[in-house]
TORKOL-4160 file (C-alpha; in steps of 0.2 Angstrom, whole numbers, padded with zeros to 4 digits, m for minus):
451
<pt num="1" X="0133" Y="0004" Z="0020"/>
<pt num="2" X="0113" Y="0009" Z="0022"/>
<pt num="3" X="0100" Y="m0004" Z="0020"/>
<pt num="4" X="0090" Y="m0003" Z="0002"/>
<pt num="5" X="0075" Y="m0006" Z="m0001"/>
<pt num="6" X="0069" Y="m0017" Z="m0018"/>
<pt num="7" X="0052" Y="m0026" Z="m0025"/>
<pt num="8" X="0055" Y="m0041" Z="m0036"/>
<pt num="9" X="0037" Y="m0047" Z="m0043"/>
<pt num="10" X="0025" Y="m0051" Z="m0058"/>
<pt num="11" X="0008" Y="m0043" Z="m0060"/>
<pt num="12" X="m0007" Y="m0045" Z="m0072"/>
<pt num="13" X="0002" Y="m0035" Z="m0085"/>
<pt num="14" X="0018" Y="m0046" Z="m0087"/>
<pt num="15" X="0010" Y="m0063" Z="m0083"/>
<pt num="16" X="m0005" Y="m0073" Z="m0089"/>
<pt num="17" X="m0015" Y="m0082" Z="m0074"/>
<pt num="18" X="m0009" Y="m0098" Z="m0080"/>
<pt num="19" X="0009" Y="m0091" Z="m0072"/>
<pt num="20" X="0004" Y="m0081" Z="m0060"/>
<pt num="21" X="m0004" Y="m0098" Z="m0050"/>
<pt num="22" X="0012" Y="m0107" Z="m0054"/>
<pt num="23" X="0022" Y="m0092" Z="m0045"/>
<pt num="24" X="0009" Y="m0089" Z="m0033"/>
<pt num="25" X="0014" Y="m0092" Z="m0014"/>
<pt num="26" X="0000" Y="m0100" Z="m0001"/>
<pt num="27" X="m0003" Y="m0096" Z="0016"/>
<pt num="28" X="0005" Y="m0112" Z="0025"/>
<pt num="29" X="0020" Y="m0109" Z="0016"/>
<pt num="30" X="0023" Y="m0093" Z="0020"/>
<pt num="31" X="0034" Y="m0094" Z="0035"/>
<pt num="32" X="0045" Y="m0105" Z="0028"/>
<pt num="33" X="0049" Y="m0095" Z="0012"/>
<pt num="34" X="0051" Y="m0077" Z="0022"/>
<pt num="35" X="0063" Y="m0088" Z="0032"/>
<pt num="36" X="0073" Y="m0095" Z="0020"/>
<pt num="37" X="0074" Y="m0078" Z="0010"/>
<pt num="38" X="0080" Y="m0068" Z="0027"/>
<pt num="39" X="0091" Y="m0081" Z="0031"/>
<pt num="40" X="0102" Y="m0077" Z="0015"/>
<pt num="41" X="0116" Y="m0065" Z="0019"/>
<pt num="42" X="0112" Y="m0051" Z="0009"/>
<pt num="43" X="0093" Y="m0049" Z="0016"/>
<pt num="44" X="0087" Y="m0042" Z="0032"/>
<pt num="45" X="0068" Y="m0039" Z="0030"/>
<pt num="46" X="0056" Y="m0047" Z="0019"/>
<pt num="47" X="0038" Y="m0047" Z="0015"/>
<pt num="48" X="0027" Y="m0059" Z="0002"/>
<pt num="49" X="0012" Y="m0052" Z="m0006"/>
<pt num="50" X="0002" Y="m0065" Z="m0017"/>
<pt num="51" X="m0014" Y="m0062" Z="m0024"/>
<pt num="52" X="m0024" Y="m0067" Z="m0038"/>
<pt num="53" X="m0018" Y="m0053" Z="m0049"/>
<pt num="54" X="0001" Y="m0049" Z="m0044"/>
<pt num="55" X="0016" Y="m0060" Z="m0034"/>
<pt num="56" X="0029" Y="m0048" Z="m0024"/>
<pt num="57" X="0043" Y="m0050" Z="m0015"/>
<pt num="58" X="0048" Y="m0032" Z="m0005"/>
<pt num="59" X="0065" Y="m0033" Z="0002"/>
<pt num="60" X="0078" Y="m0022" Z="0012"/>
<pt num="61" X="0096" Y="m0026" Z="0012"/>
<pt num="62" X="0105" Y="m0029" Z="0028"/>
<pt num="63" X="0117" Y="m0013" Z="0034"/>
<pt num="64" X="0132" Y="m0021" Z="0035"/>
<pt num="65" X="0129" Y="m0026" Z="0016"/>
<pt num="66" X="0142" Y="m0020" Z="0003"/>
<pt num="67" X="0140" Y="m0006" Z="m0010"/>
<pt num="68" X="0129" Y="m0010" Z="m0023"/>
<pt num="69" X="0122" Y="m0026" Z="m0012"/>
<pt num="70" X="0103" Y="m0022" Z="m0020"/>
<pt num="71" X="0107" Y="m0030" Z="m0036"/>
<pt num="72" X="0115" Y="m0046" Z="m0028"/>
<pt num="73" X="0100" Y="m0047" Z="m0018"/>
<pt num="74" X="0086" Y="m0044" Z="m0032"/>
<pt num="75" X="0096" Y="m0058" Z="m0041"/>
<pt num="76" X="0096" Y="m0069" Z="m0027"/>
<pt num="77" X="0076" Y="m0067" Z="m0024"/>
<pt num="78" X="0075" Y="m0071" Z="m0042"/>
<pt num="79" X="0083" Y="m0085" Z="m0040"/>
<pt num="80" X="0073" Y="m0089" Z="m0025"/>
<pt num="81" X="0057" Y="m0085" Z="m0036"/>
<pt num="82" X="0064" Y="m0101" Z="m0049"/>
<pt num="83" X="0070" Y="m0113" Z="m0036"/>
<pt num="84" X="0055" Y="m0112" Z="m0023"/>
<pt num="85" X="0042" Y="m0113" Z="m0037"/>
<pt num="86" X="0052" Y="m0124" Z="m0047"/>
<pt num="87" X="0049" Y="m0114" Z="m0060"/>
<pt num="88" X="0063" Y="m0112" Z="m0078"/>
<pt num="89" X="0074" Y="m0096" Z="m0074"/>
<pt num="90" X="0075" Y="m0092" Z="m0093"/>
<pt num="91" X="0056" Y="m0092" Z="m0092"/>
<pt num="92" X="0056" Y="m0080" Z="m0078"/>
<pt num="93" X="0066" Y="m0068" Z="m0085"/>
<pt num="94" X="0052" Y="m0063" Z="m0096"/>
<pt num="95" X="0038" Y="m0061" Z="m0081"/>
<pt num="96" X="0049" Y="m0053" Z="m0067"/>
<pt num="97" X="0051" Y="m0034" Z="m0064"/>
<pt num="98" X="0062" Y="m0024" Z="m0053"/>
<pt num="99" X="0062" Y="m0008" Z="m0043"/>
<pt num="100" X="0076" Y="m0001" Z="m0031"/>
<pt num="101" X="0076" Y="0013" Z="m0019"/>
<pt num="102" X="0064" Y="0027" Z="m0022"/>
<pt num="103" X="0055" Y="0018" Z="m0036"/>
<pt num="104" X="0052" Y="0003" Z="m0025"/>
<pt num="105" X="0044" Y="0015" Z="m0012"/>
<pt num="106" X="0036" Y="0023" Z="m0026"/>
<pt num="107" X="0027" Y="0005" Z="m0032"/>
<pt num="108" X="0023" Y="0001" Z="m0014"/>
<pt num="109" X="0012" Y="0015" Z="m0011"/>
<pt num="110" X="0004" Y="0013" Z="m0028"/>
<pt num="111" X="0000" Y="m0005" Z="m0026"/>
<pt num="112" X="m0010" Y="0000" Z="m0007"/>
<pt num="113" X="m0018" Y="0014" Z="m0016"/>
<pt num="114" X="m0023" Y="0004" Z="m0030"/>
<pt num="115" X="m0016" Y="0013" Z="m0042"/>
<pt num="116" X="m0007" Y="m0002" Z="m0047"/>
<pt num="117" X="m0024" Y="m0013" Z="m0049"/>
<pt num="118" X="m0032" Y="m0022" Z="m0063"/>
<pt num="119" X="m0046" Y="m0011" Z="m0058"/>
<pt num="120" X="m0040" Y="0006" Z="m0053"/>
<pt num="121" X="m0046" Y="0011" Z="m0035"/>
<pt num="122" X="m0052" Y="m0005" Z="m0030"/>
<pt num="123" X="m0051" Y="m0010" Z="m0009"/>
<pt num="124" X="m0047" Y="m0029" Z="m0008"/>
<pt num="125" X="m0027" Y="m0026" Z="m0012"/>
<pt num="126" X="m0024" Y="m0015" Z="0003"/>
<pt num="127" X="m0032" Y="m0029" Z="0015"/>
<pt num="128" X="m0021" Y="m0041" Z="0007"/>
<pt num="129" X="m0005" Y="m0030" Z="0009"/>
<pt num="130" X="m0010" Y="m0027" Z="0026"/>
<pt num="131" X="m0011" Y="m0047" Z="0028"/>
<pt num="132" X="0006" Y="m0047" Z="0020"/>
<pt num="133" X="0012" Y="m0036" Z="0033"/>
<pt num="134" X="0006" Y="m0046" Z="0047"/>
<pt num="135" X="0013" Y="m0062" Z="0041"/>
<pt num="136" X="0029" Y="m0054" Z="0040"/>
<pt num="137" X="0028" Y="m0048" Z="0056"/>
<pt num="138" X="0023" Y="m0062" Z="0065"/>
<pt num="139" X="0037" Y="m0073" Z="0058"/>
<pt num="140" X="0050" Y="m0058" Z="0062"/>
<pt num="141" X="0056" Y="m0055" Z="0043"/>
<pt num="142" X="0051" Y="m0036" Z="0045"/>
<pt num="143" X="0063" Y="m0022" Z="0054"/>
<pt num="144" X="0063" Y="m0002" Z="0054"/>
<pt num="145" X="0066" Y="0001" Z="0036"/>
<pt num="146" X="0053" Y="m0010" Z="0026"/>
<pt num="147" X="0041" Y="m0008" Z="0042"/>
<pt num="148" X="0041" Y="0011" Z="0041"/>
<pt num="149" X="0038" Y="0010" Z="0021"/>
<pt num="150" X="0024" Y="m0003" Z="0023"/>
<pt num="151" X="0015" Y="0008" Z="0037"/>
<pt num="152" X="0018" Y="0024" Z="0028"/>
<pt num="153" X="0011" Y="0016" Z="0013"/>
<pt num="154" X="m0005" Y="0012" Z="0024"/>
<pt num="155" X="m0007" Y="0028" Z="0027"/>
<pt num="156" X="m0003" Y="0036" Z="0008"/>
<pt num="157" X="m0018" Y="0023" Z="0004"/>
<pt num="158" X="m0029" Y="0032" Z="0017"/>
<pt num="159" X="m0026" Y="0047" Z="0009"/>
<pt num="160" X="m0030" Y="0043" Z="m0007"/>
<pt num="161" X="m0046" Y="0036" Z="m0004"/>
<pt num="162" X="m0051" Y="0051" Z="0006"/>
<pt num="163" X="m0044" Y="0065" Z="m0001"/>
<pt num="164" X="m0048" Y="0059" Z="m0019"/>
<pt num="165" X="m0064" Y="0051" Z="m0029"/>
<pt num="166" X="m0054" Y="0035" Z="m0036"/>
<pt num="167" X="m0063" Y="0023" Z="m0026"/>
<pt num="168" X="m0079" Y="0030" Z="m0029"/>
<pt num="169" X="m0092" Y="0023" Z="m0040"/>
<pt num="170" X="m0093" Y="0004" Z="m0044"/>
<pt num="171" X="m0082" Y="m0005" Z="m0056"/>
<pt num="172" X="m0089" Y="m0021" Z="m0060"/>
<pt num="173" X="m0106" Y="m0025" Z="m0068"/>
<pt num="174" X="m0111" Y="m0035" Z="m0050"/>
<pt num="175" X="m0108" Y="m0020" Z="m0040"/>
<pt num="176" X="m0116" Y="m0008" Z="m0052"/>
<pt num="177" X="m0132" Y="m0018" Z="m0050"/>
<pt num="178" X="m0131" Y="m0017" Z="m0034"/>
<pt num="179" X="m0127" Y="0002" Z="m0034"/>
<pt num="180" X="m0144" Y="0005" Z="m0046"/>
<pt num="181" X="m0155" Y="m0006" Z="m0035"/>
<pt num="182" X="m0150" Y="0007" Z="m0020"/>
<pt num="183" X="m0154" Y="0021" Z="m0032"/>
<pt num="184" X="m0171" Y="0014" Z="m0036"/>
<pt num="185" X="m0175" Y="0007" Z="m0016"/>
<pt num="186" X="m0164" Y="0019" Z="m0006"/>
<pt num="187" X="m0160" Y="0005" Z="0006"/>
<pt num="188" X="m0161" Y="m0013" Z="0002"/>
<pt num="189" X="m0164" Y="m0019" Z="0020"/>
<pt num="190" X="m0178" Y="m0031" Z="0020"/>
<pt num="191" X="m0179" Y="m0032" Z="0002"/>
<pt num="192" X="m0182" Y="m0050" Z="m0008"/>
<pt num="193" X="m0173" Y="m0056" Z="m0022"/>
<pt num="194" X="m0175" Y="m0066" Z="m0035"/>
<pt num="195" X="m0161" Y="m0075" Z="m0046"/>
<pt num="196" X="m0168" Y="m0083" Z="m0063"/>
<pt num="197" X="m0154" Y="m0096" Z="m0068"/>
<pt num="198" X="m0139" Y="m0103" Z="m0061"/>
<pt num="199" X="m0125" Y="m0092" Z="m0068"/>
<pt num="200" X="m0108" Y="m0086" Z="m0058"/>
<pt num="201" X="m0113" Y="m0065" Z="m0063"/>
<pt num="202" X="m0129" Y="m0068" Z="m0053"/>
<pt num="203" X="m0121" Y="m0078" Z="m0039"/>
<pt num="204" X="m0109" Y="m0063" Z="m0037"/>
<pt num="205" X="m0124" Y="m0051" Z="m0038"/>
<pt num="206" X="m0133" Y="m0060" Z="m0027"/>
<pt num="207" X="m0121" Y="m0061" Z="m0013"/>
<pt num="208" X="m0118" Y="m0041" Z="m0014"/>
<pt num="209" X="m0136" Y="m0037" Z="m0012"/>
<pt num="210" X="m0136" Y="m0051" Z="0005"/>
<pt num="211" X="m0121" Y="m0041" Z="0011"/>
<pt num="212" X="m0132" Y="m0025" Z="0006"/>
<pt num="213" X="m0144" Y="m0031" Z="0018"/>
<pt num="214" X="m0157" Y="m0041" Z="0005"/>
<pt num="215" X="m0169" Y="m0050" Z="0017"/>
<pt num="216" X="m0171" Y="m0067" Z="0007"/>
<pt num="217" X="m0164" Y="m0073" Z="m0008"/>
<pt num="218" X="m0175" Y="m0087" Z="m0019"/>
<pt num="219" X="m0167" Y="m0096" Z="m0035"/>
<pt num="220" X="m0177" Y="m0105" Z="m0049"/>
<pt num="221" X="m0170" Y="m0115" Z="m0063"/>
<pt num="222" X="m0177" Y="m0126" Z="m0076"/>
<pt num="223" X="m0165" Y="m0138" Z="m0069"/>
<pt num="224" X="m0169" Y="m0141" Z="m0049"/>
<pt num="225" X="m0153" Y="m0149" Z="m0046"/>
<pt num="226" X="m0145" Y="m0134" Z="m0051"/>
<pt num="227" X="m0156" Y="m0122" Z="m0043"/>
<pt num="228" X="m0152" Y="m0131" Z="m0027"/>
<pt num="229" X="m0135" Y="m0130" Z="m0029"/>
<pt num="230" X="m0135" Y="m0111" Z="m0032"/>
<pt num="231" X="m0146" Y="m0107" Z="m0015"/>
<pt num="232" X="m0134" Y="m0118" Z="m0004"/>
<pt num="233" X="m0119" Y="m0107" Z="m0011"/>
<pt num="234" X="m0128" Y="m0090" Z="m0009"/>
<pt num="235" X="m0137" Y="m0096" Z="0009"/>
<pt num="236" X="m0154" Y="m0093" Z="m0003"/>
<pt num="237" X="m0170" Y="m0105" Z="m0005"/>
<pt num="238" X="m0174" Y="m0114" Z="m0022"/>
<pt num="239" X="m0190" Y="m0112" Z="m0029"/>
<pt num="240" X="m0198" Y="m0123" Z="m0042"/>
<pt num="241" X="m0198" Y="m0116" Z="m0061"/>
<pt num="242" X="m0216" Y="m0120" Z="m0061"/>
<pt num="243" X="m0219" Y="m0105" Z="m0049"/>
<pt num="244" X="m0209" Y="m0093" Z="m0058"/>
<pt num="245" X="m0224" Y="m0080" Z="m0060"/>
<pt num="246" X="m0228" Y="m0081" Z="m0041"/>
<pt num="247" X="m0210" Y="m0078" Z="m0037"/>
<pt num="248" X="m0208" Y="m0064" Z="m0046"/>
<pt num="249" X="m0224" Y="m0054" Z="m0039"/>
<pt num="250" X="m0213" Y="m0057" Z="m0024"/>
<pt num="251" X="m0198" Y="m0051" Z="m0028"/>
<pt num="252" X="m0191" Y="m0032" Z="m0026"/>
<pt num="253" X="m0174" Y="m0037" Z="m0034"/>
<pt num="254" X="m0173" Y="m0049" Z="m0048"/>
<pt num="255" X="m0157" Y="m0056" Z="m0055"/>
<pt num="256" X="m0158" Y="m0066" Z="m0072"/>
<pt num="257" X="m0146" Y="m0076" Z="m0081"/>
<pt num="258" X="m0152" Y="m0092" Z="m0089"/>
<pt num="259" X="m0143" Y="m0095" Z="m0105"/>
<pt num="260" X="m0161" Y="m0096" Z="m0115"/>
<pt num="261" X="m0163" Y="m0092" Z="m0134"/>
<pt num="262" X="m0180" Y="m0084" Z="m0131"/>
<pt num="263" X="m0185" Y="m0073" Z="m0118"/>
<pt num="264" X="m0189" Y="m0079" Z="m0103"/>
<pt num="265" X="m0197" Y="m0065" Z="m0093"/>
<pt num="266" X="m0209" Y="m0057" Z="m0106"/>
<pt num="267" X="m0222" Y="m0043" Z="m0108"/>
<pt num="268" X="m0238" Y="m0053" Z="m0104"/>
<pt num="269" X="m0230" Y="m0064" Z="m0089"/>
<pt num="270" X="m0223" Y="m0049" Z="m0081"/>
<pt num="271" X="m0238" Y="m0038" Z="m0082"/>
<pt num="272" X="m0248" Y="m0050" Z="m0072"/>
<pt num="273" X="m0234" Y="m0051" Z="m0059"/>
<pt num="274" X="m0234" Y="m0033" Z="m0056"/>
<pt num="275" X="m0254" Y="m0032" Z="m0056"/>
<pt num="276" X="m0252" Y="m0045" Z="m0041"/>
<pt num="277" X="m0239" Y="m0036" Z="m0032"/>
<pt num="278" X="m0250" Y="m0020" Z="m0034"/>
<pt num="279" X="m0236" Y="m0011" Z="m0047"/>
<pt num="280" X="m0223" Y="m0008" Z="m0032"/>
<pt num="281" X="m0205" Y="m0005" Z="m0038"/>
<pt num="282" X="m0197" Y="m0020" Z="m0045"/>
<pt num="283" X="m0178" Y="m0018" Z="m0052"/>
<pt num="284" X="m0175" Y="m0032" Z="m0065"/>
<pt num="285" X="m0155" Y="m0034" Z="m0070"/>
<pt num="286" X="m0153" Y="m0045" Z="m0087"/>
<pt num="287" X="m0135" Y="m0050" Z="m0086"/>
<pt num="288" X="m0140" Y="m0063" Z="m0100"/>
<pt num="289" X="m0133" Y="m0064" Z="m0117"/>
<pt num="290" X="m0144" Y="m0066" Z="m0128"/>
<pt num="291" X="m0157" Y="m0056" Z="m0116"/>
<pt num="292" X="m0168" Y="m0065" Z="m0104"/>
<pt num="293" X="m0183" Y="m0050" Z="m0102"/>
<pt num="294" X="m0191" Y="m0041" Z="m0117"/>
<pt num="295" X="m0188" Y="m0023" Z="m0121"/>
<pt num="296" X="m0206" Y="m0019" Z="m0117"/>
<pt num="297" X="m0205" Y="m0025" Z="m0100"/>
<pt num="298" X="m0194" Y="m0008" Z="m0096"/>
<pt num="299" X="m0211" Y="0000" Z="m0100"/>
<pt num="300" X="m0222" Y="m0007" Z="m0087"/>
<pt num="301" X="m0226" Y="0003" Z="m0072"/>
<pt num="302" X="m0216" Y="0000" Z="m0059"/>
<pt num="303" X="m0201" Y="m0008" Z="m0068"/>
<pt num="304" X="m0184" Y="m0001" Z="m0068"/>
<pt num="305" X="m0175" Y="m0014" Z="m0081"/>
<pt num="306" X="m0156" Y="m0014" Z="m0085"/>
<pt num="307" X="m0148" Y="m0026" Z="m0096"/>
<pt num="308" X="m0127" Y="m0027" Z="m0098"/>
<pt num="309" X="m0126" Y="m0014" Z="m0110"/>
<pt num="310" X="m0133" Y="m0002" Z="m0096"/>
<pt num="311" X="m0122" Y="m0010" Z="m0083"/>
<pt num="312" X="m0107" Y="m0011" Z="m0093"/>
<pt num="313" X="m0107" Y="0008" Z="m0100"/>
<pt num="314" X="m0110" Y="0014" Z="m0079"/>
<pt num="315" X="m0095" Y="0003" Z="m0075"/>
<pt num="316" X="m0086" Y="0011" Z="m0092"/>
<pt num="317" X="m0091" Y="0030" Z="m0084"/>
<pt num="318" X="m0086" Y="0026" Z="m0067"/>
<pt num="319" X="m0069" Y="0019" Z="m0072"/>
<pt num="320" X="m0067" Y="0033" Z="m0083"/>
<pt num="321" X="m0070" Y="0046" Z="m0068"/>
<pt num="322" X="m0058" Y="0034" Z="m0057"/>
<pt num="323" X="m0046" Y="0036" Z="m0072"/>
<pt num="324" X="m0047" Y="0057" Z="m0069"/>
<pt num="325" X="m0046" Y="0055" Z="m0051"/>
<pt num="326" X="m0030" Y="0042" Z="m0053"/>
<pt num="327" X="m0021" Y="0058" Z="m0058"/>
<pt num="328" X="m0024" Y="0068" Z="m0042"/>
<pt num="329" X="m0019" Y="0052" Z="m0032"/>
<pt num="330" X="m0004" Y="0049" Z="m0041"/>
<pt num="331" X="0001" Y="0066" Z="m0037"/>
<pt num="332" X="m0002" Y="0064" Z="m0018"/>
<pt num="333" X="0008" Y="0049" Z="m0020"/>
<pt num="334" X="0024" Y="0056" Z="m0027"/>
<pt num="335" X="0023" Y="0070" Z="m0015"/>
<pt num="336" X="0023" Y="0054" Z="m0001"/>
<pt num="337" X="0037" Y="0047" Z="m0009"/>
<pt num="338" X="0050" Y="0063" Z="m0008"/>
<pt num="339" X="0044" Y="0063" Z="0009"/>
<pt num="340" X="0048" Y="0045" Z="0014"/>
<pt num="341" X="0064" Y="0047" Z="0001"/>
<pt num="342" X="0070" Y="0062" Z="0012"/>
<pt num="343" X="0066" Y="0049" Z="0028"/>
<pt num="344" X="0076" Y="0036" Z="0022"/>
<pt num="345" X="0094" Y="0048" Z="0017"/>
<pt num="346" X="0092" Y="0056" Z="0034"/>
<pt num="347" X="0093" Y="0036" Z="0041"/>
<pt num="348" X="0110" Y="0036" Z="0031"/>
<pt num="349" X="0117" Y="0049" Z="0043"/>
<pt num="350" X="0113" Y="0044" Z="0058"/>
<pt num="351" X="0126" Y="0033" Z="0062"/>
<pt num="352" X="0138" Y="0047" Z="0057"/>
<pt num="353" X="0129" Y="0060" Z="0069"/>
<pt num="354" X="0128" Y="0047" Z="0083"/>
<pt num="355" X="0148" Y="0044" Z="0081"/>
<pt num="356" X="0150" Y="0064" Z="0078"/>
<pt num="357" X="0141" Y="0066" Z="0096"/>
<pt num="358" X="0151" Y="0053" Z="0104"/>
<pt num="359" X="0168" Y="0059" Z="0097"/>
<pt num="360" X="0163" Y="0077" Z="0101"/>
<pt num="361" X="0157" Y="0073" Z="0119"/>
<pt num="362" X="0173" Y="0061" Z="0124"/>
<pt num="363" X="0185" Y="0074" Z="0118"/>
<pt num="364" X="0175" Y="0088" Z="0127"/>
<pt num="365" X="0174" Y="0078" Z="0143"/>
<pt num="366" X="0190" Y="0070" Z="0144"/>
<pt num="367" X="0198" Y="0089" Z="0143"/>
<pt num="368" X="0185" Y="0095" Z="0157"/>
<pt num="369" X="0192" Y="0081" Z="0167"/>
<pt num="370" X="0210" Y="0086" Z="0168"/>
<pt num="371" X="0206" Y="0105" Z="0169"/>
<pt num="372" X="0194" Y="0102" Z="0182"/>
<pt num="373" X="0206" Y="0098" Z="0195"/>
<pt num="374" X="0217" Y="0113" Z="0191"/>
<pt num="375" X="0202" Y="0124" Z="0193"/>
<pt num="376" X="0197" Y="0118" Z="0212"/>
<pt num="377" X="0216" Y="0120" Z="0217"/>
<pt num="378" X="0216" Y="0140" Z="0215"/>
<pt num="379" X="0205" Y="0152" Z="0221"/>
<pt num="380" X="0210" Y="0167" Z="0211"/>
<pt num="381" X="0199" Y="0171" Z="0200"/>
<pt num="382" X="0211" Y="0177" Z="0185"/>
<pt num="383" X="0219" Y="0160" Z="0186"/>
<pt num="384" X="0202" Y="0152" Z="0185"/>
<pt num="385" X="0198" Y="0161" Z="0170"/>
<pt num="386" X="0213" Y="0157" Z="0162"/>
<pt num="387" X="0212" Y="0139" Z="0164"/>
<pt num="388" X="0193" Y="0139" Z="0158"/>
<pt num="389" X="0201" Y="0150" Z="0143"/>
<pt num="390" X="0214" Y="0137" Z="0139"/>
<pt num="391" X="0201" Y="0122" Z="0144"/>
<pt num="392" X="0190" Y="0131" Z="0127"/>
<pt num="393" X="0207" Y="0131" Z="0116"/>
<pt num="394" X="0210" Y="0115" Z="0118"/>
<pt num="395" X="0193" Y="0108" Z="0118"/>
<pt num="396" X="0193" Y="0117" Z="0101"/>
<pt num="397" X="0211" Y="0112" Z="0094"/>
<pt num="398" X="0206" Y="0094" Z="0098"/>
<pt num="399" X="0191" Y="0095" Z="0087"/>
<pt num="400" X="0199" Y="0103" Z="0074"/>
<pt num="401" X="0213" Y="0094" Z="0072"/>
<pt num="402" X="0208" Y="0079" Z="0061"/>
<pt num="403" X="0197" Y="0092" Z="0050"/>
<pt num="404" X="0209" Y="0105" Z="0048"/>
<pt num="405" X="0223" Y="0092" Z="0041"/>
<pt num="406" X="0210" Y="0085" Z="0030"/>
<pt num="407" X="0206" Y="0101" Z="0021"/>
<pt num="408" X="0226" Y="0104" Z="0018"/>
<pt num="409" X="0229" Y="0086" Z="0009"/>
<pt num="410" X="0229" Y="0086" Z="m0008"/>
<pt num="411" X="0212" Y="0079" Z="m0016"/>
<pt num="412" X="0195" Y="0087" Z="m0015"/>
<pt num="413" X="0200" Y="0102" Z="m0008"/>
<pt num="414" X="0186" Y="0113" Z="m0014"/>
<pt num="415" X="0172" Y="0101" Z="m0011"/>
<pt num="416" X="0178" Y="0100" Z="0007"/>
<pt num="417" X="0180" Y="0117" Z="0009"/>
<pt num="418" X="0162" Y="0120" Z="0004"/>
<pt num="419" X="0153" Y="0106" Z="0014"/>
<pt num="420" X="0163" Y="0113" Z="0028"/>
<pt num="421" X="0156" Y="0130" Z="0026"/>
<pt num="422" X="0138" Y="0120" Z="0025"/>
<pt num="423" X="0141" Y="0110" Z="0039"/>
<pt num="424" X="0145" Y="0124" Z="0052"/>
<pt num="425" X="0137" Y="0138" Z="0043"/>
<pt num="426" X="0155" Y="0147" Z="0042"/>
<pt num="427" X="0157" Y="0167" Z="0035"/>
<pt num="428" X="0162" Y="0168" Z="0020"/>
<pt num="429" X="0174" Y="0182" Z="0027"/>
<pt num="430" X="0191" Y="0174" Z="0032"/>
<pt num="431" X="0195" Y="0189" Z="0042"/>
<pt num="432" X="0181" Y="0188" Z="0053"/>
<pt num="433" X="0185" Y="0181" Z="0070"/>
<pt num="434" X="0171" Y="0175" Z="0083"/>
<pt num="435" X="0172" Y="0183" Z="0099"/>
<pt num="436" X="0170" Y="0172" Z="0112"/>
<pt num="437" X="0173" Y="0181" Z="0130"/>
<pt num="438" X="0154" Y="0182" Z="0133"/>
<pt num="439" X="0152" Y="0164" Z="0135"/>
<pt num="440" X="0168" Y="0163" Z="0143"/>
<pt num="441" X="0166" Y="0177" Z="0155"/>
<pt num="442" X="0148" Y="0166" Z="0159"/>
<pt num="443" X="0160" Y="0150" Z="0162"/>
<pt num="444" X="0170" Y="0159" Z="0175"/>
<pt num="445" X="0158" Y="0167" Z="0185"/>
<pt num="446" X="0148" Y="0150" Z="0186"/>
<pt num="447" X="0167" Y="0144" Z="0193"/>
<pt num="448" X="0168" Y="0159" Z="0206"/>
<pt num="449" X="0151" Y="0156" Z="0213"/>
<pt num="450" X="0155" Y="0137" Z="0217"/>
<pt num="451" X="0171" Y="0142" Z="0224"/>
């Protein structure tokens, strides 16, 4: 029985975060869990992918498994989920899904290409999948079939990213903010950033800006302790709230999210600050609700003001564009699935091809060995030719004996006959014989020269 691929898992569509965190696998337990899974009778290869948005087990049944082993294997994996996570089996049934064979391959390719992600086209999942593959390789729980599938999945992901626009355009508010800042400055290297307030989204945006080359990040907050804590978290510098105007005058990028009921960055304040910086460009991202920046600030020379509505609108436009590109990416994935499915089917006949080759070789060599002694004893070309002809007939008869008997038996006669015609490209004309005299003559001439 050939090996069969399958997937058992859950994701953000089927389970809330409260369930996903209970069923997640941590790095320190991967070795024990992978080893426990492949020690089961039906499982030969296993990979565990565990992220904040999905927990999936990719598996492959062993070559010695009986027919329909894949269904039994997925049941074993479902049971393992419940036992290893101490989670009730009846609750698992509502959140777990499974895919087998071609559907499993399609799912793995879609995951790698970020077509099955909460944010279509995001790049993080590919790295996580590669890490899962690396762990399985390290603990020797991956082999030819699943290994080839995972490696092809990485290739599919690369094709999707290079041949479609699915990953173009930021897909979250913090990334969009950086994208907009780049439009203003072109390059963020050496730019100074001011974070007003201590919100989580501000911190995330500041990290993105730092990663893109921002020189210095200052944090100011009415609470000095909160300013210090956030500054330490994002490798920045805390500044007193009383110095807000001075800090604005030095900042190229301002991110504000204070939670104040009234605007913090007023038109008067920003005018004074912009005058101090000689109206050099200043990008202001107001991610507070209610807003921290007066609308009129956007009309000041050199100020580029964006609020949450602007950012979310750009995110929506980018995601819409990604959705359009996802159609092209899905078509690409499907062509790759068909190609991999063809490869899997070819692997199923490899043992048969090997056995057929060995059988034909053994029969031919046995007849050759038996005939060589007689050929070497005579110098008569006519006798040698007859012996070679007899050798050809003997090999042909030995090879044809079993299949011809099978064709004569009751049963699927038409099916066997059709398969025989396809396998050997036989002529449909029953009276047409193959003439092998030319081939035989070549063998005779060769034998005479040796003699």
